[in-house]
N, C-alpha and C positions, 0 to 999 in steps of 0.2 A: 504494500500500500504506500503510495506516494502522497504525502499531505504537505501543503504549503501554508505557512502562517499568513493570515490576512487580517490585520487589526485596524484597518482604516478603509475608507471608501464611502462611508455614509455621511461624512462631514458633520458628525455628531448628531444628526437628525434621527430620532427613532422612527420606526415605521408608523404611518398614520392611515386611518380609514380613508379610502378613496384613492390612495396612491397607486395600488396595483391595477385597479380598474382604469385609471387614467393612463398608465403606461401601456396597457394592452390596446386601448382604444386610440391612443396617439399613433401607434404603429398601424393599426387597422384602418383608421379613417384617413390618415395623412399619406398612406402609401410609403411609409418610412422603412419597410423591411429590407429595402435594397440600399439604404443609406448607412454610412458609418456612424459611430457613436457621437462624434463631434457635430455632425449634421443634425442628428436627432436631438441633441441638446439644444442647438440653436432653435429648432422648430418648437421644442417643448417650452422654452422660455417665452416664446410668443403665444403659443396655444394655451398654456396653463397659467400664464401670468405670474410666474414665480422666478426667483433668482437662480443663477447657475448652480450654486451650492445645493439648493433644494432639489433641482433637477438631477444632479449627481446622486443625491440620496435616493430619489425615486428609482433611478436606474439600478442603483446598488441593491435595494431591497427586492426589486422585481427579478433581477438575475439570481440573487442568493436564494430566493424562494422557488426557483424553477418556473417562474411565470414568463420570463423572457430568456432567450438563449442565443448564443452565437448563431448567425445565419449559415447553415451548412451549404447553401447554394450560392453564397457570395465569395468572391476572391478576397474581400476585405476582412482582415482579422477582427475588426471592431464592428462589423455589421451585425445587427440584431434582428431576431425574428420572434414571433410569439411561440412559446413552448406549448406542448399539449395541455399542460395544466392551465396555462393562461387562456387558451381557447375554451377549455371545459368550464372554467369558473367565470371568466370575465368578458369574453368577446361577444358583444351584442350584435355584431355583423355575421357571426357564424351561423350556419344552418343548424349545426348540432352544438351541444354544449350549452353555454349561457346558464349554468346551473345556479349560480348565486353571485351575481356581479357586485352586489352591495354588501356582501358578507352578513346577510341577515340570519344565517344558520350558524350556530355554534360549531357544527360539524366542519364547516368550511375553515374556520379558524384553527381547529385542531389539525386539519389536513395541511394547512399552510405551515403550522408549527412543525409537523413531522417532516415535511419536505425541506424546510429551512435548516433542520438539524440533522437530517439523515445523510446529507452530502459529506463525503469523507475525502474530498480533494483539497478543500481550503479550511484552515483552522481559524476560527474566530473565538471571541470570548464566550459567546452563547453556545457555540458548538462544543467548546471545551467543557462548559458547565453541564450541559445536558448529556454528554457522552462519557466524560472521564471523571468528573468531580463527584466526590462522595459527601460533600457538605450537605447537611439538612438545616444548619444554621451557620451563619458566617458573617464576618466583618469584611468590608470591601478590601481592606488592606491585605487580608489573608488570601482572598481570591487573586488579587494582583500578584502576590508573591508565588502562589502555586502555579499560576499560568506561566510566569517568567521562568520558574524552575523546571517545569515539565515540557515546555514547548520544544526545547532542543531534543529531548528524548523522543518526542512524537514526530518531529519534522526533520531533524538533522541540522537545523539552523537555529540561531538565537532568536528570541522573541522580538528584540528591538528595544526601543526606548521605553522606560517605565511610564513616561507621560503619555505615550501613544496607547499603551495597554490600558491605562487608567481611563482615557477618553472612550475606548472601545467598551470597557466594562460599564461606564456611566451610561452610554447609549443602550447597551444591552438591558440594564436594569430599568431604564426609563421606558423601554419597549415592553417589558413584561410586568411592570408593577403599576397597578391602578392608582391614579392620583386622587388625593382627597382635596376637594375644593369647596369652599363655601358657595352658597347660591349667588352671592354677589360677584364672584370671580369666575363663574362658568363661561368658558370660551371654547374656541376650536381645540385647544390643547387638552381640555377636559375629556374629549372623546378621541384622543390622539391615536392610540395604538389598539388595534383589535386583539393583539396577543395578551394584553393585560386582562382581558375578560376571562382568560382561562384560569386565573388564580394560582399559577404555578409558583410564583414568588411573591412574598409580601415583605414590607418593611415594618419591623416591630419597634424600632427606635432609630434615631439618626445614625446611619452607618452600620446598622445591624439588620440582617435579613434572614428570612425563614423560607425554606422550600422543602416541606415534608413529603415523604412518600405516602401515597394514599390510594384509594380505590378509583378515583376519577369517575364518579357516577355520571357526570355530564359528558363523558367521552362516548360518542355513539359506537355501538358494537361494529357497525360496518366500517367505520374509519379505523378502528383497532384491527379489524380483520384485514383490511387493505395493507396497513403497516406491517402486520405479522407476515403476510404473504410476500410483500416486497422484501422484507428482511431475510426470509427463508430463501427467496430467489437469489439474493446476493451471496448468502452464506454457502449455498450448495451448488453454485454454478459449476464448479470444477468436479465435484463428487457425483453429481447427478442424483443424489438421494432427495427424498421429500420430507425428511424429518429433521427436527431440531430439539435439543433438550431444553428443559424448563429454565435451568440456570442461565443458559446463553440468552434466552428470550428475556430474562429478567435483568441481566446486568452487563451484557456485552455491549461495547460501543456500537451505536447504530440500531440497537434493538428497541422495540416498543416499550419494554420495561424501563429502559434508561430514559428515552426521549420523553415519554409521557409521565415520568416520575411515579411509576406504579409501585405500590407495596407488594410483597409476596402474595398476600391475600387478595389484593386488587387484581393482580395478574391472573390468579386462579379464577376469580369471578369473571373476568373478561374472557378467558378461555372457555368457561362454561357457557357463556352467552354466545360466543362465536361458534361453538359446536352445535348450537341450536338454530343457527341461521337458516340453513337448508341443506338437505341432501348429504350430510356428512362430508362436506367439502373440507372442513377442519375438524379433526378429532384429536383427543388427547387422553393419555393414560396417566393416572396418579395412583399407583398401587405398589406396595412393598418396596418403597424407595425408588421406584422407576417412574420418572416423569418425562414423557416424550410427547411431542406434538407432531401429528401427521397432517400434511397439507396436500390436497388433491392436485394432481398435475395441471388440471384445468386452471386453477386459480394461482398456483405457484408461478406459472408462465405468464399469467395475465392478472395481476392483483387488482387492476382497475375494474374488474368484474364487480367488486363490492361497491365501488363508487357509483357505477351505473345502476346498481340495485337501489342504492340509497337515494340518488338524485333523479333517477328516471331518465337519464340522458346518456348518449353514447360517447364514450371516451375513445375517439378514433380520429387522429390527425397524423 
């Protein structure tokens, strides 16, 4: 696995509601899929009425969440196109998809959270936290120190300046923590980040944060099943088997247990629910110390099946 540190690119702007939708429709409506990133930025400044730094942040979050991707049909290394997930959730011009362009479903936010953190090519502070960090309560300074210490082991290169890591962690925490505002100060920032709605991290006091493992009762079973099959597909590509052990599913980097911050009991409950979805596509054994999960070849090769079942749209681009 080759992983590269990336602790910048968002210009310190947390993800906001509406940004991913805007990014997809800017490419769709403006015919920008054949343009390079600099040209798209210039168009976006005009179309969205925001500054260059915010446009950079919109592009950053759209690419990091797999909503936009490098254009495979362009000779330009910086050309962008709408990724399958972008079509499926956000593209209002698409014949298929358009499942939840305004992120009205909590399921869509869980799905974006998974895609944002399941990528194992670029290491960010949030990807480190959700894949490698065992803290359930922490101070920001401890997280900074751990990321700096462990980045070299994970990537083979140094993390970089402490000030850069701090800014990336600040942006990560602002993206995932719901803000408390008085009624008198409610503004756009009050509704800034959809990921804060998941309740994965909270601030108990200034500089002290809590992220407990739990059952995640508001995580839809179909989104969990999609993540499970996607993880099994990645883990078993070379072996060709269709099984995964419980402990890997609970704690291995990239696993649903890690990314969704599930407790052991929470993972067991989600597996029970997933096994009841239909037709035995996901089954698991918990007997005499043996805990194995079996995924049918149909959904192992195409995890998007569960997204189509949940949204009632075809994931095909």
